[in-house]
C-alpha positions, 0 to 999 in steps of 0.5 A: 500500500505504500511505497518505500523511499530514499536519501543520498550520496551527492555528486555535484556537477555544476551550480545548476545541475547535480546528480547523485546515486543511491543504493539499498537492499530490501530484506524481508524478516530473516530471509536474504535479499529480495530486491536490490534498489538503485536510484539516480537523482538529477536536479536541473535548476528547481526541477528534480527527476528521480529514476529508480529501479528494483531488481530481483535476485535474478537481476530482472527488473521488478519495478521502475519509477520516475518522479518529477518535482518542482521545488520539492512538490510533485508534478509527475510520477510513473510506475512500471511493474513489468512482472505484474503487467501493471503500471501507474501514471500520476499528475498534479497540476497544483490543484487537481490530482489525476491518477491512472492505474493499468492492470490486466490491460485495463486502465482506470482513472480518478481525480482529486482536488487538493491545495496542498501537494500530495506525495508519493512514496519516493518523496517520503525521505525528502519530505522528512528532511524538508520538515526536520526542524518542525518534526524534531520540535514535536509538531507532526506533519499531515500529508496526503499520501497517494496510493496508486493502485487504489486510485486515491489519497489517504491522510498520513501523519509524519512524526519524530520518535522520542528517545531515538538513538543518540546519533540517529533520528527516527520518524514514523509515518502512519495513517491519520485515521484512527481506524485505519491505524488499527490495521496498517502498521507505521513505516519507520524511517531512520536517518543519520542525525548529523547528515540526514542520510537515510539509513533504513526504512522499515514497513510495508512496501508497494513491492510484492513477492510471488506466492503461488499464482498470486502476489503478496505485499512485502513487509520488509526493511530497506538498508541503504549503502553508506 
């Protein structure tokens, strides 16, 4: 139901253009690696384009994402799930959010209207970093989180976890609605307190694993390379 997300090893190329590459491994429970994650972040002026891919243990692409933002706000999002034959397209024009999802060759569409920019999973860490001072001061952040396969947004709350390890900052991302919280566990994001580099993300992912003839959601842990 949610996507998982990232942070960075930056390599600046000039004042107006910069790129950085991020790598991580997704584990489930005590099992071995399920997916290897690579993210390329490209910034030109105020426009960020993030291209990511998840590869399974055989080296095949399981998921590809492209997220486009302007001043940190979502503009476009594209998701391709080649092994499931599913895909998503999302566009926000500053007011109207258009969501399209294709499965089994059929595309469905929905729209919502929001003044505040909604976010997708790939923006989660960036959203935390942008609001770290507010969160560390004890004030939660309410956001609209896009659930692509359900063609809707849900209210979610970001908050800092008290009593985090001394050198780490831990944040929780959970549904704002009391009843949804009873069935959906929070996502935990751990950052290096000094550098804001993401260390790990734990919780349910939009990624799935094959179980017989069906696909099951993964509740796992993404560990990022230093």
